[in-house]
PDB file of N, CA, C and O in Angstrom:
ATOM      1  N   UNK A   1      -7.530  44.544  74.478  1.00  0.00           N
ATOM      2  CA  UNK A   1      -9.100  44.355  74.592  1.00  0.00           C
ATOM      3  C   UNK A   1      -9.748  45.586  74.133  1.00  0.00           C
ATOM      4  O   UNK A   1      -9.330  46.702  74.443  1.00  0.00           O
ATOM      5  N   UNK A   2     -10.785  45.375  73.383  1.00  0.00           N
ATOM      6  CA  UNK A   2     -11.652  46.498  72.844  1.00  0.00           C
ATOM      7  C   UNK A   2     -13.181  46.321  73.244  1.00  0.00           C
ATOM      8  O   UNK A   2     -13.685  45.208  73.396  1.00  0.00           O
ATOM      9  N   UNK A   3     -13.817  47.414  73.388  1.00  0.00           N
ATOM     10  CA  UNK A   3     -15.219  47.490  73.608  1.00  0.00           C
ATOM     11  C   UNK A   3     -15.895  46.529  72.651  1.00  0.00           C
ATOM     12  O   UNK A   3     -15.712  46.603  71.436  1.00  0.00           O
ATOM     13  N   UNK A   4     -16.698  45.604  73.232  1.00  0.00           N
ATOM     14  CA  UNK A   4     -17.421  44.637  72.441  1.00  0.00           C
ATOM     15  C   UNK A   4     -16.849  43.300  72.450  1.00  0.00           C
ATOM     16  O   UNK A   4     -17.447  42.369  71.911  1.00  0.00           O
ATOM     17  N   UNK A   5     -15.637  43.135  73.077  1.00  0.00           N
ATOM     18  CA  UNK A   5     -15.074  41.989  73.105  1.00  0.00           C
ATOM     19  C   UNK A   5     -15.619  40.944  74.187  1.00  0.00           C
ATOM     20  O   UNK A   5     -16.306  41.322  75.136  1.00  0.00           O
ATOM     21  N   UNK A   6     -15.271  39.612  73.985  1.00  0.00           N
ATOM     22  CA  UNK A   6     -15.700  38.650  74.962  1.00  0.00           C
ATOM     23  C   UNK A   6     -14.410  38.392  75.917  1.00  0.00           C
ATOM     24  O   UNK A   6     -13.243  38.434  75.528  1.00  0.00           O
ATOM     25  N   UNK A   7     -14.826  38.127  77.192  1.00  0.00           N
ATOM     26  CA  UNK A   7     -13.638  37.937  78.064  1.00  0.00           C
ATOM     27  C   UNK A   7     -13.986  36.420  78.587  1.00  0.00           C
ATOM     28  O   UNK A   7     -15.117  36.143  78.988  1.00  0.00           O
ATOM     29  N   UNK A   8     -12.950  35.493  78.550  1.00  0.00           N
ATOM     30  CA  UNK A   8     -13.180  34.233  79.138  1.00  0.00           C
ATOM     31  C   UNK A   8     -12.304  33.826  80.216  1.00  0.00           C
ATOM     32  O   UNK A   8     -11.116  34.145  80.169  1.00  0.00           O
ATOM     33  N   UNK A   9     -12.735  33.201  81.115  1.00  0.00           N
ATOM     34  CA  UNK A   9     -12.080  32.988  82.524  1.00  0.00           C
ATOM     35  C   UNK A   9     -11.888  31.384  82.486  1.00  0.00           C
ATOM     36  O   UNK A   9     -12.827  30.591  82.412  1.00  0.00           O
ATOM     37  N   UNK A  10     -10.518  31.033  82.548  1.00  0.00           N
ATOM     38  CA  UNK A  10     -10.174  29.700  82.640  1.00  0.00           C
ATOM     39  C   UNK A  10      -9.624  29.419  84.050  1.00  0.00           C
ATOM     40  O   UNK A  10      -8.535  29.869  84.406  1.00  0.00           O
ATOM     41  N   UNK A  11     -10.329  28.736  84.765  1.00  0.00           N
ATOM     42  CA  UNK A  11     -10.023  28.462  86.223  1.00  0.00           C
ATOM     43  C   UNK A  11      -9.136  27.144  86.374  1.00  0.00           C
ATOM     44  O   UNK A  11      -8.402  27.094  87.361  1.00  0.00           O
ATOM     45  N   UNK A  12      -9.138  26.230  85.613  1.00  0.00           N
ATOM     46  CA  UNK A  12      -8.503  25.015  85.782  1.00  0.00           C
ATOM     47  C   UNK A  12      -9.314  23.952  86.465  1.00  0.00           C
ATOM     48  O   UNK A  12      -8.829  22.866  86.784  1.00  0.00           O
ATOM     49  N   UNK A  13     -10.533  24.288  86.674  1.00  0.00           N
ATOM     50  CA  UNK A  13     -11.520  23.361  87.593  1.00  0.00           C
ATOM     51  C   UNK A  13     -11.599  21.954  86.847  1.00  0.00           C
ATOM     52  O   UNK A  13     -11.519  20.918  87.506  1.00  0.00           O
ATOM     53  N   UNK A  14     -11.741  21.936  85.605  1.00  0.00           N
ATOM     54  CA  UNK A  14     -11.792  20.647  84.839  1.00  0.00           C
ATOM     55  C   UNK A  14     -10.728  19.820  84.942  1.00  0.00           C
ATOM     56  O   UNK A  14     -10.875  18.599  84.879  1.00  0.00           O
ATOM     57  N   UNK A  15      -9.519  20.410  85.115  1.00  0.00           N
ATOM     58  CA  UNK A  15      -8.186  19.643  85.223  1.00  0.00           C
ATOM     59  C   UNK A  15      -8.147  18.979  86.509  1.00  0.00           C
ATOM     60  O   UNK A  15      -7.839  17.795  86.641  1.00  0.00           O
ATOM     61  N   UNK A  16      -8.497  19.836  87.553  1.00  0.00           N
ATOM     62  CA  UNK A  16      -8.422  19.436  88.970  1.00  0.00           C
ATOM     63  C   UNK A  16      -9.380  18.312  89.152  1.00  0.00           C
ATOM     64  O   UNK A  16      -9.044  17.287  89.746  1.00  0.00           O
ATOM     65  N   UNK A  17     -10.648  18.498  88.614  1.00  0.00           N
ATOM     66  CA  UNK A  17     -11.727  17.343  88.808  1.00  0.00           C
ATOM     67  C   UNK A  17     -11.174  16.180  88.146  1.00  0.00           C
ATOM     68  O   UNK A  17     -11.226  15.076  88.689  1.00  0.00           O
ATOM     69  N   UNK A  18     -10.647  16.355  87.009  1.00  0.00           N
ATOM     70  CA  UNK A  18     -10.103  15.107  86.084  1.00  0.00           C
ATOM     71  C   UNK A  18      -9.045  14.369  87.001  1.00  0.00           C
ATOM     72  O   UNK A  18      -9.177  13.170  87.246  1.00  0.00           O
ATOM     73  N   UNK A  19      -7.976  15.125  87.510  1.00  0.00           N
ATOM     74  CA  UNK A  19      -7.007  14.479  88.216  1.00  0.00           C
ATOM     75  C   UNK A  19      -7.456  13.829  89.592  1.00  0.00           C
ATOM     76  O   UNK A  19      -6.943  12.808  90.050  1.00  0.00           O
ATOM     77  N   UNK A  20      -8.386  14.482  90.141  1.00  0.00           N
ATOM     78  CA  UNK A  20      -8.973  14.183  91.526  1.00  0.00           C
ATOM     79  C   UNK A  20      -9.923  12.911  91.251  1.00  0.00           C
ATOM     80  O   UNK A  20      -9.914  11.950  92.021  1.00  0.00           O
ATOM     81  N   UNK A  21     -10.665  12.958  90.215  1.00  0.00           N
ATOM     82  CA  UNK A  21     -11.599  12.007  89.960  1.00  0.00           C
ATOM     83  C   UNK A  21     -12.824  12.396  90.534  1.00  0.00           C
ATOM     84  O   UNK A  21     -13.744  11.584  90.444  1.00  0.00           O
ATOM     85  N   UNK A  22     -13.041  13.515  91.131  1.00  0.00           N
ATOM     86  CA  UNK A  22     -14.255  14.036  91.822  1.00  0.00           C
ATOM     87  C   UNK A  22     -14.296  15.488  92.062  1.00  0.00           C
ATOM     88  O   UNK A  22     -13.227  16.082  92.204  1.00  0.00           O
ATOM     89  N   UNK A  23     -15.363  16.098  92.122  1.00  0.00           N
ATOM     90  CA  UNK A  23     -15.310  17.521  92.544  1.00  0.00           C
ATOM     91  C   UNK A  23     -15.600  17.870  93.974  1.00  0.00           C
ATOM     92  O   UNK A  23     -15.735  19.028  94.367  1.00  0.00           O
ATOM     93  N   UNK A  24     -15.693  16.745  94.767  1.00  0.00           N
ATOM     94  CA  UNK A  24     -16.055  17.010  96.078  1.00  0.00           C
ATOM     95  C   UNK A  24     -14.871  17.674  96.823  1.00  0.00           C
ATOM     96  O   UNK A  24     -13.702  17.383  96.572  1.00  0.00           O
ATOM     97  N   UNK A  25     -15.240  18.578  97.749  1.00  0.00           N
ATOM     98  CA  UNK A  25     -14.280  19.337  98.390  1.00  0.00           C
ATOM     99  C   UNK A  25     -13.553  20.579  97.675  1.00  0.00           C
ATOM    100  O   UNK A  25     -12.798  21.334  98.288  1.00  0.00           O
ATOM    101  N   UNK A  26     -13.828  20.696  96.457  1.00  0.00           N
ATOM    102  CA  UNK A  26     -13.227  21.729  95.569  1.00  0.00           C
ATOM    103  C   UNK A  26     -14.158  22.773  95.315  1.00  0.00           C
ATOM    104  O   UNK A  26     -15.214  22.452  94.768  1.00  0.00           O
ATOM    105  N   UNK A  27     -13.958  23.977  95.616  1.00  0.00           N
ATOM    106  CA  UNK A  27     -14.850  25.078  95.501  1.00  0.00           C
ATOM    107  C   UNK A  27     -14.530  25.520  94.061  1.00  0.00           C
ATOM    108  O   UNK A  27     -13.453  25.243  93.532  1.00  0.00           O
ATOM    109  N   UNK A  28     -15.508  26.220  93.444  1.00  0.00           N
ATOM    110  CA  UNK A  28     -15.345  26.570  91.959  1.00  0.00           C
ATOM    111  C   UNK A  28     -15.196  28.058  91.937  1.00  0.00           C
ATOM    112  O   UNK A  28     -16.060  28.770  92.448  1.00  0.00           O
ATOM    113  N   UNK A  29     -14.024  28.601  91.307  1.00  0.00           N
ATOM    114  CA  UNK A  29     -13.871  29.975  91.152  1.00  0.00           C
ATOM    115  C   UNK A  29     -14.772  30.369  89.988  1.00  0.00           C
ATOM    116  O   UNK A  29     -15.157  29.551  89.152  1.00  0.00           O
ATOM    117  N   UNK A  30     -15.078  31.620  89.974  1.00  0.00           N
ATOM    118  CA  UNK A  30     -15.871  32.206  88.876  1.00  0.00           C
ATOM    119  C   UNK A  30     -15.941  33.649  88.962  1.00  0.00           C
ATOM    120  O   UNK A  30     -15.268  34.252  89.797  1.00  0.00           O
ATOM    121  N   UNK A  31     -16.785  34.299  88.075  1.00  0.00           N
ATOM    122  CA  UNK A  31     -16.966  35.724  88.205  1.00  0.00           C
ATOM    123  C   UNK A  31     -17.633  36.183  89.314  1.00  0.00           C
ATOM    124  O   UNK A  31     -18.704  35.633  89.570  1.00  0.00           O
ATOM    125  N   UNK A  32     -17.197  37.172  90.118  1.00  0.00           N
ATOM    126  CA  UNK A  32     -17.760  37.748  91.366  1.00  0.00           C
ATOM    127  C   UNK A  32     -18.441  39.186  90.839  1.00  0.00           C
ATOM    128  O   UNK A  32     -18.004  39.788  89.858  1.00  0.00           O
ATOM    129  N   UNK A  33     -19.490  39.609  91.580  1.00  0.00           N
ATOM    130  CA  UNK A  33     -20.139  40.766  91.364  1.00  0.00           C
ATOM    131  C   UNK A  33     -19.204  41.956  91.414  1.00  0.00           C
ATOM    132  O   UNK A  33     -19.542  42.991  90.841  1.00  0.00           O
ATOM    133  N   UNK A  34     -18.032  41.882  92.071  1.00  0.00           N
ATOM    134  CA  UNK A  34     -17.187  42.985  92.054  1.00  0.00           C
ATOM    135  C   UNK A  34     -16.356  43.229  90.704  1.00  0.00           C
ATOM    136  O   UNK A  34     -15.684  44.237  90.486  1.00  0.00           O
ATOM    137  N   UNK A  35     -16.508  42.165  89.850  1.00  0.00           N
ATOM    138  CA  UNK A  35     -15.911  42.322  88.578  1.00  0.00           C
ATOM    139  C   UNK A  35     -16.752  43.202  87.692  1.00  0.00           C
ATOM    140  O   UNK A  35     -16.178  43.714  86.731  1.00  0.00           O
ATOM    141  N   UNK A  36     -18.027  43.450  87.876  1.00  0.00           N
ATOM    142  CA  UNK A  36     -18.964  44.106  87.145  1.00  0.00           C
ATOM    143  C   UNK A  36     -18.482  45.524  86.722  1.00  0.00           C
ATOM    144  O   UNK A  36     -18.603  45.831  85.537  1.00  0.00           O
ATOM    145  N   UNK A  37     -17.935  46.427  87.619  1.00  0.00           N
ATOM    146  CA  UNK A  37     -17.484  47.727  87.171  1.00  0.00           C
ATOM    147  C   UNK A  37     -16.450  47.607  86.100  1.00  0.00           C
ATOM    148  O   UNK A  37     -16.510  48.290  85.078  1.00  0.00           O
ATOM    149  N   UNK A  38     -15.424  46.668  86.349  1.00  0.00           N
ATOM    150  CA  UNK A  38     -14.268  46.563  85.388  1.00  0.00           C
ATOM    151  C   UNK A  38     -14.895  46.106  84.063  1.00  0.00           C
ATOM    152  O   UNK A  38     -14.555  46.698  83.038  1.00  0.00           O
ATOM    153  N   UNK A  39     -15.818  45.059  83.997  1.00  0.00           N
ATOM    154  CA  UNK A  39     -16.423  44.538  82.788  1.00  0.00           C
ATOM    155  C   UNK A  39     -17.116  45.815  82.138  1.00  0.00           C
ATOM    156  O   UNK A  39     -16.925  46.009  80.938  1.00  0.00           O
ATOM    157  N   UNK A  40     -17.788  46.560  82.753  1.00  0.00           N
ATOM    158  CA  UNK A  40     -18.612  47.654  82.201  1.00  0.00           C
ATOM    159  C   UNK A  40     -17.574  48.703  81.718  1.00  0.00           C
ATOM    160  O   UNK A  40     -17.763  49.160  80.591  1.00  0.00           O
ATOM    161  N   UNK A  41     -16.523  49.136  82.411  1.00  0.00           N
ATOM    162  CA  UNK A  41     -15.781  50.077  82.006  1.00  0.00           C
ATOM    163  C   UNK A  41     -15.002  49.768  80.658  1.00  0.00           C
ATOM    164  O   UNK A  41     -14.664  50.640  79.858  1.00  0.00           O
ATOM    165  N   UNK A  42     -14.766  48.434  80.516  1.00  0.00           N
ATOM    166  CA  UNK A  42     -14.058  47.949  79.340  1.00  0.00           C
ATOM    167  C   UNK A  42     -14.915  47.622  78.203  1.00  0.00           C
ATOM    168  O   UNK A  42     -14.465  47.196  77.140  1.00  0.00           O
ATOM    169  N   UNK A  43     -16.343  47.857  78.472  1.00  0.00           N
ATOM    170  CA  UNK A  43     -17.245  47.510  77.300  1.00  0.00           C
ATOM    171  C   UNK A  43     -17.395  46.029  77.006  1.00  0.00           C
ATOM    172  O   UNK A  43     -17.837  45.713  75.902  1.00  0.00           O
ATOM    173  N   UNK A  44     -17.080  45.114  77.864  1.00  0.00           N
ATOM    174  CA  UNK A  44     -17.169  43.716  77.693  1.00  0.00           C
ATOM    175  C   UNK A  44     -18.627  43.284  77.194  1.00  0.00           C
ATOM    176  O   UNK A  44     -19.609  43.619  77.856  1.00  0.00           O
ATOM    177  N   UNK A  45     -18.745  42.608  76.132  1.00  0.00           N
ATOM    178  CA  UNK A  45     -20.045  42.306  75.519  1.00  0.00           C
ATOM    179  C   UNK A  45     -20.476  40.861  76.079  1.00  0.00           C
ATOM    180  O   UNK A  45     -21.674  40.586  76.150  1.00  0.00           O
ATOM    181  N   UNK A  46     -19.560  40.007  76.447  1.00  0.00           N
ATOM    182  CA  UNK A  46     -19.922  38.656  76.738  1.00  0.00           C
ATOM    183  C   UNK A  46     -18.806  38.131  77.583  1.00  0.00           C
ATOM    184  O   UNK A  46     -17.620  38.352  77.337  1.00  0.00           O
ATOM    185  N   UNK A  47     -19.263  37.398  78.630  1.00  0.00           N
ATOM    186  CA  UNK A  47     -18.191  36.741  79.537  1.00  0.00           C
ATOM    187  C   UNK A  47     -18.571  35.203  79.543  1.00  0.00           C
ATOM    188  O   UNK A  47     -19.715  34.780  79.373  1.00  0.00           O
ATOM    189  N   UNK A  48     -17.455  34.437  79.762  1.00  0.00           N
ATOM    190  CA  UNK A  48     -17.616  32.990  79.746  1.00  0.00           C
ATOM    191  C   UNK A  48     -16.642  32.414  80.766  1.00  0.00           C
ATOM    192  O   UNK A  48     -15.725  33.118  81.190  1.00  0.00           O
ATOM    193  N   UNK A  49     -16.814  31.122  81.187  1.00  0.00           N
ATOM    194  CA  UNK A  49     -15.885  30.486  82.032  1.00  0.00           C
ATOM    195  C   UNK A  49     -16.085  28.948  81.866  1.00  0.00           C
ATOM    196  O   UNK A  49     -17.076  28.456  81.327  1.00  0.00           O
ATOM    197  N   UNK A  50     -15.079  28.268  82.365  1.00  0.00           N
ATOM    198  CA  UNK A  50     -15.064  26.804  82.510  1.00  0.00           C
ATOM    199  C   UNK A  50     -15.739  26.301  83.622  1.00  0.00           C
ATOM    200  O   UNK A  50     -15.603  25.120  83.942  1.00  0.00           O
ATOM    201  N   UNK A  51     -16.537  27.158  84.320  1.00  0.00           N
ATOM    202  CA  UNK A  51     -17.270  26.729  85.497  1.00  0.00           C
ATOM    203  C   UNK A  51     -18.560  27.596  85.439  1.00  0.00           C
ATOM    204  O   UNK A  51     -18.652  28.371  84.487  1.00  0.00           O
ATOM    205  N   UNK A  52     -19.580  27.550  86.365  1.00  0.00           N
ATOM    206  CA  UNK A  52     -20.641  28.383  86.464  1.00  0.00           C
ATOM    207  C   UNK A  52     -20.247  29.778  86.461  1.00  0.00           C
ATOM    208  O   UNK A  52     -19.086  30.078  86.739  1.00  0.00           O
ATOM    209  N   UNK A  53     -21.120  30.663  86.166  1.00  0.00           N
ATOM    210  CA  UNK A  53     -20.802  32.173  85.964  1.00  0.00           C
ATOM    211  C   UNK A  53     -20.798  32.927  87.297  1.00  0.00           C
ATOM    212  O   UNK A  53     -20.868  34.156  87.319  1.00  0.00           O
ATOM    213  N   UNK A  54     -20.711  32.143  88.471  1.00  0.00           N
ATOM    214  CA  UNK A  54     -20.516  32.792  89.688  1.00  0.00           C
ATOM    215  C   UNK A  54     -19.811  32.001  90.592  1.00  0.00           C
ATOM    216  O   UNK A  54     -19.809  30.784  90.413  1.00  0.00           O
ATOM    217  N   UNK A  55     -19.131  32.555  91.664  1.00  0.00           N
ATOM    218  CA  UNK A  55     -18.273  31.776  92.448  1.00  0.00           C
ATOM    219  C   UNK A  55     -19.204  30.818  93.327  1.00  0.00           C
ATOM    220  O   UNK A  55     -20.353  31.091  93.675  1.00  0.00           O
ATOM    221  N   UNK A  56     -18.540  29.710  93.608  1.00  0.00           N
ATOM    222  CA  UNK A  56     -19.254  28.708  94.469  1.00  0.00           C
ATOM    223  C   UNK A  56     -18.425  28.262  95.558  1.00  0.00           C
ATOM    224  O   UNK A  56     -17.330  27.843  95.180  1.00  0.00           O
ATOM    225  N   UNK A  57     -18.623  28.229  96.774  1.00  0.00           N
ATOM    226  CA  UNK A  57     -19.674  28.941  97.442  1.00  0.00           C
ATOM    227  C   UNK A  57     -19.581  30.388  97.415  1.00  0.00           C
ATOM    228  O   UNK A  57     -18.493  30.948  97.282  1.00  0.00           O
ATOM    229  N   UNK A  58     -20.713  31.040  97.540  1.00  0.00           N
ATOM    230  CA  UNK A  58     -20.730  32.516  97.514  1.00  0.00           C
ATOM    231  C   UNK A  58     -19.856  33.143  98.607  1.00  0.00           C
ATOM    232  O   UNK A  58     -19.961  32.734  99.763  1.00  0.00           O
ATOM    233  N   UNK A  59     -18.992  34.125  98.282  1.00  0.00           N
ATOM    234  CA  UNK A  59     -18.201  34.614  99.384  1.00  0.00           C
ATOM    235  C   UNK A  59     -17.679  36.039  99.012  1.00  0.00           C
ATOM    236  O   UNK A  59     -17.947  36.486  97.896  1.00  0.00           O
ATOM    237  N   UNK A  60     -16.975  36.739  99.863  1.00  0.00           N
ATOM    238  CA  UNK A  60     -16.496  37.967  99.625  1.00  0.00           C
ATOM    239  C   UNK A  60     -15.022  37.943  98.888  1.00  0.00           C
ATOM    240  O   UNK A  60     -13.966  38.124  99.496  1.00  0.00           O
ATOM    241  N   UNK A  61     -15.118  37.716  97.632  1.00  0.00           N
ATOM    242  CA  UNK A  61     -13.870  37.582  96.827  1.00  0.00           C
ATOM    243  C   UNK A  61     -13.889  38.719  95.853  1.00  0.00           C
ATOM    244  O   UNK A  61     -14.909  39.366  95.617  1.00  0.00           O
ATOM    245  N   UNK A  62     -12.734  38.938  95.300  1.00  0.00           N
ATOM    246  CA  UNK A  62     -12.729  40.136  94.111  1.00  0.00           C
ATOM    247  C   UNK A  62     -12.016  39.606  92.865  1.00  0.00           C
ATOM    248  O   UNK A  62     -11.494  38.491  92.853  1.00  0.00           O
ATOM    249  N   UNK A  63     -12.009  40.320  91.965  1.00  0.00           N
ATOM    250  CA  UNK A  63     -11.328  40.024  90.631  1.00  0.00           C
ATOM    251  C   UNK A  63      -9.864  40.081  90.829  1.00  0.00           C
ATOM    252  O   UNK A  63      -9.104  39.873  89.883  1.00  0.00           O
TER     253      UNK A  63
END
């Protein structure tokens, strides 16, 4: 990885939702604020994910 790269997070949420037929009861993983120092240190220019850009429900998780 180099400065200016994009980092994409694949959580598998779409597959679980497809297999279960619903999203109820499944929390969505995503980027947590504790990831910011790492992203900054590596000069990441863009983040993306297959879910919203934040964990749901909000909680004390880490990268």
